[in-house]
C-alpha positions as CSV (number, residue, x, y, z in Angstrom):
1,M,47.2,52.8,46.3
2,G,46.8,54.7,43.1
3,E,44.4,54.2,40.2
4,P,45.2,51.2,38.0
5,K,47.0,51.9,34.8
6,T,44.7,51.9,31.8
7,N,46.7,53.8,29.2
8,R,47.3,51.8,26.0
9,V,50.8,51.9,24.5
10,E,51.9,51.3,21.0
11,C,53.9,48.2,20.4
12,H,54.7,45.8,17.6
13,L,53.9,42.1,17.8
14,R,56.1,39.6,15.9
15,Q,57.0,36.0,16.1
16,G,59.8,35.3,18.5
17,V,63.1,33.9,17.4
18,A,66.2,32.4,19.1
19,D,68.0,35.8,19.0
20,D,65.2,37.2,21.3
21,A,66.1,34.9,24.2
22,F,68.0,37.5,26.3
23,G,65.2,40.0,25.9
24,I,62.6,37.4,26.8
25,L,64.7,36.4,29.8
26,E,64.8,40.0,31.0
27,V,61.0,40.4,30.7
28,H,60.4,37.0,32.3
29,R,62.6,37.6,35.4
30,G,61.6,41.2,35.9
31,S,57.9,40.5,35.6
32,I,58.1,37.7,38.2
33,L,60.1,39.8,40.6
34,R,57.9,42.9,40.3
35,L,54.4,41.7,39.4
36,G,54.6,38.4,41.1
37,S,54.9,40.2,44.4
38,L,51.2,41.2,44.1
39,A,50.4,37.7,45.3
40,Y,53.6,36.0,46.5
41,S,56.3,36.6,49.1
42,E,59.7,37.9,48.1
43,A,61.1,34.4,48.8
44,E,58.6,32.8,46.5
45,C,59.3,35.3,43.7
46,L,63.0,34.8,44.0
47,S,62.5,31.0,43.9
48,W,60.2,31.3,40.9
49,A,62.8,33.4,39.0
50,F,65.7,31.2,40.1
51,G,67.6,29.4,37.4
52,L,66.1,31.2,34.3
53,H,68.5,31.1,31.4
54,A,68.2,32.4,27.8
55,K,69.1,28.9,26.5
56,Q,65.8,27.6,27.9
57,Y,63.8,29.8,25.5
58,V,66.0,28.7,22.5
59,Q,65.5,25.1,23.4
60,A,61.7,25.5,23.8
61,M,61.6,27.1,20.4
62,K,63.9,24.8,18.5
63,A,63.7,21.4,20.2
64,L,60.2,21.5,21.6
65,G,58.4,23.5,18.9
66,E,57.0,26.1,21.3
67,T,55.7,29.2,19.5
68,Y,56.7,32.6,20.9
69,W,55.2,36.0,20.2
70,V,57.0,39.0,21.4
71,A,55.9,42.6,21.9
72,E,58.4,45.3,21.0
73,M,58.4,48.9,21.9
74,N,61.2,51.3,20.8
75,G,63.4,48.3,19.8
76,F,63.1,46.5,23.1
77,I,61.1,43.4,24.0
78,C,58.4,44.5,26.5
79,G,56.4,41.3,26.7
80,F,56.0,37.7,25.3
81,C,53.6,34.9,25.1
82,S,54.4,31.3,24.3
83,Y,52.3,28.3,23.6
84,L,52.6,24.6,22.7
85,G,49.6,22.7,21.4
86,N,46.5,24.0,23.2
87,E,48.5,25.2,26.3
88,V,49.7,28.8,26.9
89,K,53.1,28.1,28.5
90,G,53.9,31.7,29.5
91,L,52.7,35.3,29.3
92,Y,54.8,38.0,30.8
93,V,54.9,41.8,30.4
94,H,57.5,44.2,31.6
95,A,56.2,45.7,34.8
96,D,56.7,49.3,33.5
97,V,54.1,48.7,30.8
98,A,51.8,46.3,32.7
99,R,48.0,47.0,32.4
100,M,48.5,48.9,29.2
101,G,47.0,46.3,26.8
102,I,50.2,44.5,25.8
103,G,49.3,41.3,27.7
104,T,45.9,41.3,26.1
105,R,47.2,41.7,22.6
106,L,49.7,38.8,23.1
107,L,47.1,36.6,24.6
108,E,44.6,37.3,21.9
109,K,47.3,36.5,19.2
110,A,48.1,33.1,20.9
111,E,44.4,32.3,21.3
112,T,43.6,33.0,17.7
113,E,46.4,30.7,16.6
114,I,45.6,27.9,19.0
115,F,41.9,27.9,18.0
116,A,42.9,28.1,14.3
117,L,44.9,24.9,14.8
118,G,41.6,23.2,15.7
119,H,41.8,23.0,19.5
120,D,38.5,23.3,21.3
121,K,40.0,24.7,24.5
122,I,43.0,26.5,25.9
123,D,44.7,25.4,29.1
124,L,47.2,27.3,31.2
125,T,48.7,27.5,34.6
126,A,48.4,30.9,36.1
127,A,50.1,32.6,39.0
128,L,47.7,33.9,41.6
129,S,48.7,37.5,40.6
130,A,47.3,36.9,37.1
131,K,44.0,35.3,38.1
132,G,42.0,38.5,37.5
133,F,43.6,39.1,34.1
134,Y,42.7,35.6,32.8
135,R,39.2,35.7,34.2
136,K,38.6,39.0,32.4
137,H,39.6,37.2,29.2
138,G,37.2,34.3,29.7
139,Y,39.2,31.8,31.6
140,S,37.8,29.9,34.5
141,S,39.6,28.1,37.3
142,V,39.8,24.3,37.0
143,Q,41.7,23.7,40.2
144,E,44.1,25.3,42.6
145,K,47.3,23.3,43.0
146,S,50.8,23.3,44.4
147,W,53.7,23.9,42.0
148,E,57.4,23.5,42.9
149,S,59.3,26.5,41.6
150,R,62.7,26.3,40.0
151,G,64.2,27.3,43.4
152,G,62.4,24.5,45.2
153,L,59.7,26.4,47.0
154,E,56.1,25.1,46.8
155,M,53.7,27.8,45.5
156,T,50.0,27.9,44.9
157,V,49.0,28.3,41.2
158,L,45.7,27.9,39.3
159,Q,44.9,25.6,36.4
160,M,42.7,27.6,34.1
161,R,40.8,26.9,30.9
162,K,39.0,28.7,28.2
163,P,36.7,26.9,25.8
164,R,36.3,27.9,22.1
165,T,33.1,29.9,21.7
166,I,30.9,29.2,18.7
167,G,29.7,32.1,16.7
């Protein structure tokens, strides 16, 4: 095992739009398959990534009102974060730029907006492979639970929460 990546990379954050759906899909699927394997079996990762389609992101944006932020580097989407109400629905970064600050920037952007909307806490469901990342950012585990992936396998995930801090 080598040293963890700590280099910071330059990327541009912007609000996601429907035309970003295929780029979001590529990051989502790739991140699950490569980074998910840090805590889950190959079968679990394949089941988790099963059935992802670009139209799901478009529907989430347009019909459900989910807010997306994307990180771009050299014209390509390299990460995204989405939220609805006080819940972070997804945060994924391309595996080639993982641990380089992109996920942190995306999460901080979503947190700022969620708290600005008046929410007093942020909830999310985290993969076991992301537990350390979220703890580093002030989230605590509420409960471990079973989640049925899109491919039908039961996987263990964490319900996590971060309260608004005063001051």
